[in-house]
C-alpha positions in Angstrom: -7.5 -11.9 -18.0 -7.4 -11.3 -14.3 -10.1 -9.3 -12.5 -12.3 -8.5 -9.7 -14.8 -11.1 -9.0 -17.1 -12.4 -6.4 -17.9 -16.3 -7.0 -21.4 -16.8 -8.8 -21.6 -13.2 -9.7 -20.2 -11.7 -13.1 -16.8 -9.8 -12.9 -16.0 -6.3 -12.2 -13.5 -4.2 -13.8 -10.5 -2.5 -11.9 -11.6 0.5 -13.6 -15.0 0.4 -11.8 -13.4 0.1 -8.8 -11.4 3.2 -9.3 -14.7 5.1 -10.0 -16.1 3.9 -6.7 -13.5 5.0 -4.5 -13.4 8.5 -6.9 -17.1 9.0 -5.6 -15.0 9.9 -1.9 -11.9 10.4 -2.7 -11.8 13.7 -4.5 -7.9 14.0 -4.6 -5.4 13.1 -7.6 -7.1 9.9 -9.5 -3.3 8.7 -10.2 -3.5 8.2 -6.2 -6.7 5.7 -6.4 -5.1 3.9 -9.4 -2.1 2.9 -7.1 -3.9 1.9 -4.5 -6.2 -0.2 -6.6 -3.3 -1.4 -8.1 -1.6 -2.4 -5.0 -4.6 -4.4 -3.7 -4.3 -6.1 -6.9 -1.1 -7.1 -6.6 -1.1 -8.5 -3.5 0.6 -5.8 -1.6 0.4 -3.1 1.5 0.5 0.7 1.1 2.3 3.4 2.4 1.0 7.1 2.6 3.4 10.2 3.3 1.7 13.6 3.8 0.2 16.2 5.9 -2.6 15.8 8.3 -6.1 16.1 6.7 -5.0 15.0 3.3 -7.7 12.2 3.3 -5.9 9.1 3.5 -8.3 7.9 5.8 -11.3 8.3 3.1 -9.2 6.4 0.9 -8.7 3.4 3.1 -12.2 3.5 4.0 -13.8 4.1 0.3 -11.4 1.4 -0.7 -12.7 -1.4 1.7 -16.4 -0.2 0.6 -15.5 -0.6 -3.2 -14.6 -4.2 -2.5 -16.7 -5.4 0.1 -14.2 -5.6 2.3 -14.3 -4.9 6.4 -12.4 -1.8 7.6 -10.8 -1.1 10.6 -8.4 1.6 12.0 -5.5 2.0 14.4 -4.3 5.3 15.8 -0.4 4.2 16.6 1.0 5.5 19.7 4.4 4.6 21.6 2.1 2.9 24.0 0.3 0.3 21.2 0.9 -2.7 22.3 1.2 -6.2 19.6 -2.2 -7.6 21.3 -3.9 -4.0 20.3 -3.8 -4.5 16.7 -3.3 -8.8 16.4 -5.8 -9.7 19.3 -5.4 -11.7 22.4 -6.4 -14.9 24.3 -8.6 -14.8 27.3 -8.8 -18.0 29.4 -12.5 -19.3 30.1 -12.4 -22.5 32.3 -9.0 -23.7 31.6 -9.5 -23.1 27.6 -8.0 -20.2 25.6 -10.7 -18.3 23.7 -9.3 -15.9 20.8 -10.2 -12.5 20.4 -9.2 -11.2 16.8 -7.6 -7.7 16.5 -8.4 -5.2 14.0 -5.8 -6.8 11.7 -8.5 -9.6 10.6 -10.1 -7.1 8.6 -9.9 -7.0 4.5 -8.0 -3.3 5.0 -6.5 -2.2 8.1 -5.4 1.5 8.4 -2.8 2.3 10.8 -2.2 5.7 11.3 1.2 7.5 11.9 2.4 4.1 12.2 6.2 5.5 12.5 4.7 6.1 16.5 4.8 2.6 17.1 7.2 1.1 19.4 9.5 -1.4 18.3 7.5 -4.7 19.7 4.6 -3.6 18.1 6.0 -2.9 14.4 7.9 -6.3 14.6 4.6 -7.7 15.2 3.1 -6.4 12.0 5.7 -8.5 10.1 4.3 -11.9 10.0 0.5 -10.3 8.8 2.0 -8.6 6.0 4.4 -11.1 5.0 3.0 -14.3 5.6 -0.7 -13.0 5.8 -1.3 -14.8 9.4 -1.3 -13.7 12.8 -0.1 -16.0 15.6 -2.2 -15.3 19.1 -1.0 -17.6 22.2 0.6 -20.0 20.0 -2.1 -20.4 17.4 -1.4 -19.3 14.0 -4.4 -17.9 12.2 -5.0 -16.9 8.5 -6.3 -13.5 7.5 -8.9 -13.0 5.3 -8.5 -12.7 1.8 -8.1 -10.0 0.2 -5.9 -8.2 2.7 -4.0 -5.0 2.6 -2.6 -2.9 5.3 -2.3 0.6 4.5 -0.4 3.2 6.9 0.2 6.8 7.0 3.2 8.7 7.9 2.8 12.7 8.8 6.0 13.8 7.1 5.8 17.0 8.4 6.3 15.9 12.3 8.9 13.7 10.8 10.7 16.8 9.1 10.7 18.8 12.2 11.8 16.0 14.3 9.0 15.7 16.3 8.1 12.1 15.4 10.6 9.2 14.4 11.5 7.5 11.2 9.9 3.9 10.5 12.4 1.4 10.3 13.8 -0.2 6.8 12.5 -3.6 7.9 8.9 -2.4 8.1 9.3 0.2 5.0 10.4 -2.3 2.9 7.2 -4.6 3.4 5.4 -2.0 1.7 4.6 -2.4 -1.9 3.9 0.8 -2.8 4.2 4.8 -1.3 2.8 7.6 -2.4 2.8 11.0 -1.4 -0.6 12.5 -0.5 -0.7 16.3 -0.4 -3.6 18.6 0.3 -6.1 19.1 -3.0 -6.2 22.2 -5.4 -8.7 25.0 -4.2 -11.1 23.9 -6.8 -11.2 20.5 -5.7 -11.4 21.8 -2.0 -14.5 23.9 -2.6 -16.0 20.3 -3.8 -14.8 18.6 -0.2 -16.2 21.4 1.7 -19.7 21.1 -0.4 -19.5 17.3 0.1 -18.1 17.0 3.6 -21.5 15.7 5.4 -21.5 12.6 2.5 -17.8 12.2 2.9 -18.2 12.0 7.0 -21.0 9.5 6.6 -18.2 7.1 4.8 -18.0 4.4 7.4 -16.2 1.6 5.7 -19.0 -1.1 5.9 -18.8 -3.4 3.0 -21.1 -2.5 0.0 -21.1 -6.2 -1.0 -22.3 -9.5 0.9 -18.7 -11.2 0.1 -15.4 -9.2 -0.6 -14.3 -9.4 -4.2 -11.4 -11.9 -4.9 -8.4 -10.4 -6.4 -5.7 -11.3 -8.9 -3.3 -10.2 -10.9 -1.2 -13.5 -11.6 -2.4 -14.0 -15.0 -1.3 -11.0 -16.6 2.0 -11.9 -19.0 5.4 -10.4 -18.3 8.1 -10.8 -21.1 11.7 -11.9 -20.0 13.0 -8.5 -21.4 10.4 -6.3 -19.2 11.6 -8.4 -16.1 15.3 -7.6 -17.1 14.0 -4.2 -17.5 13.1 -4.1 -14.2 16.3 -5.5 -12.8 18.5 -3.1 -14.6 16.8 -0.2 -12.8 16.8 -1.7 -9.4 20.6 -2.3 -10.0 21.2 1.0 -11.0 19.6 2.4 -8.0 21.9 -0.2 -6.2 25.3 1.4 -7.7 24.2 4.8 -7.0 26.8 6.5 -4.6 23.9 8.6 -3.0 22.0 5.5 -1.6 23.3 4.3 2.0 21.8 1.2 1.7 21.1 -1.4 -1.2 17.6 -2.0 -2.2 16.5 -5.8 -1.5 14.8 -8.3 -3.5 11.7 -7.0 -2.7 12.0 -4.2 -4.5 12.1 -5.4 -7.9 9.5 -8.1 -6.8 7.5 -5.3 -5.9 7.9 -3.5 -9.2 7.2 -6.9 -11.5 3.8 -7.4 -9.5 2.8 -3.5 -9.4 3.4 -3.3 -13.4 1.0 -6.4 -13.7 -1.4 -4.5 -11.5 -1.2 -1.4 -13.6 -1.3 -3.2 -17.0 -4.4 -4.8 -15.8 -6.1 -1.2 -14.5 -5.0 -0.4 -18.5 -7.2 -3.0 -20.0 -4.3 -5.4 -21.0 -3.2 -8.9 -19.9 0.6 -8.2 -20.3 3.0 -5.8 -19.2 4.7 -3.0 -21.3 7.8 -0.9 -20.4 5.7 2.3 -19.5 4.1 0.0 -17.0 7.4 -0.5 -15.3 7.9 3.3 -15.2 4.6 4.1 -13.6 5.5 1.2 -11.1 8.5 2.6 -10.3 8.2 5.5 -8.1 5.8 4.1 -5.8 7.7 0.9 -5.5 11.1 1.7 -5.1 10.7 5.5 -3.5 10.4 4.5 0.1 12.9 2.1 0.1 15.9 4.6 -0.9 17.8 6.1 2.3 20.3 8.8 0.9 23.5 8.9 2.7 23.8 11.9 5.2 26.5 13.8 3.1 23.2 13.6 0.3 20.6 14.4 2.7 19.1 16.8 0.5 18.8 14.8 -2.0 15.2 13.5 -2.6 14.8 9.7 -3.3 12.5 10.4 -5.9 15.3 12.1 -7.9 17.7 8.9 -7.5 15.0 6.7 -9.2 14.2 9.5 -11.8 17.9 9.5 -12.8 18.0 5.5 -13.0 14.9 5.5 -15.5 16.7 8.3 -17.6 19.7 6.1 -17.5 18.5 2.7 -18.3 17.2 1.8 -21.9 13.7 0.4 -22.2 13.3 -2.5 -24.4 11.8 -1.8 -27.4 9.3 -3.7 -29.6 8.9 -3.0 -33.8 
């Protein structure tokens, strides 16, 4: 079974990483599990919610838990591609590359939807190819590598901030709605605020953990189940744009990672159901005449209408 590991050290269970993150992020444990599963799946995570919901704490805690480096970028309408990727400096006729924050293991991009089109386009190569091209030189990003981006949905609903283009949305393996914690949890956040602020995102290990969930088995009927769910959403009259092939790929990879978190080396239909909302919600854009329809309801309807495979 695939696990987190460091060369020469004992393997580390995925649930141990979840527990390490939970020491700092006091919100919903499911949020942590999806974040860790997204990392295991080799993907990127989009966090949707109001300001002050703990999104930065989650990203820092995850980076520290895997022994990876961390960087944060505050996106604005003036952010340049070089502010994220890096740039070249000419010294005595030679080009020296100064690497940007994208060359960290976990990169938090706050309010990604505020970025200008040119800067957002520059993110496609790192997120898709795991490389960054600077002054004509293509450089590999570190492994593991994960972009965690945030969107303040309150500002979008009020018309004070733009939507993120679908071409960028589709690059995120999973999305999560991160809301404010309940009163009891908020009491703990207040009491532990000094400790939480001390979290600096520095690696807790000398080397980052290796990540791989490719050894998890997915039966053909489970793959067919994933495809039927996606096809049902494509045929939903409320959806304005058909889901791309990245949608079932994201479900497939996320379901493998969730199986691993549950201590199994094979995927069951329940893993697919758990992966459906994180993998699909952010990819669905309702038609204007269905503007009051929540994409989560479209996914929920598809899950209810597609029969999962059964085993005797």
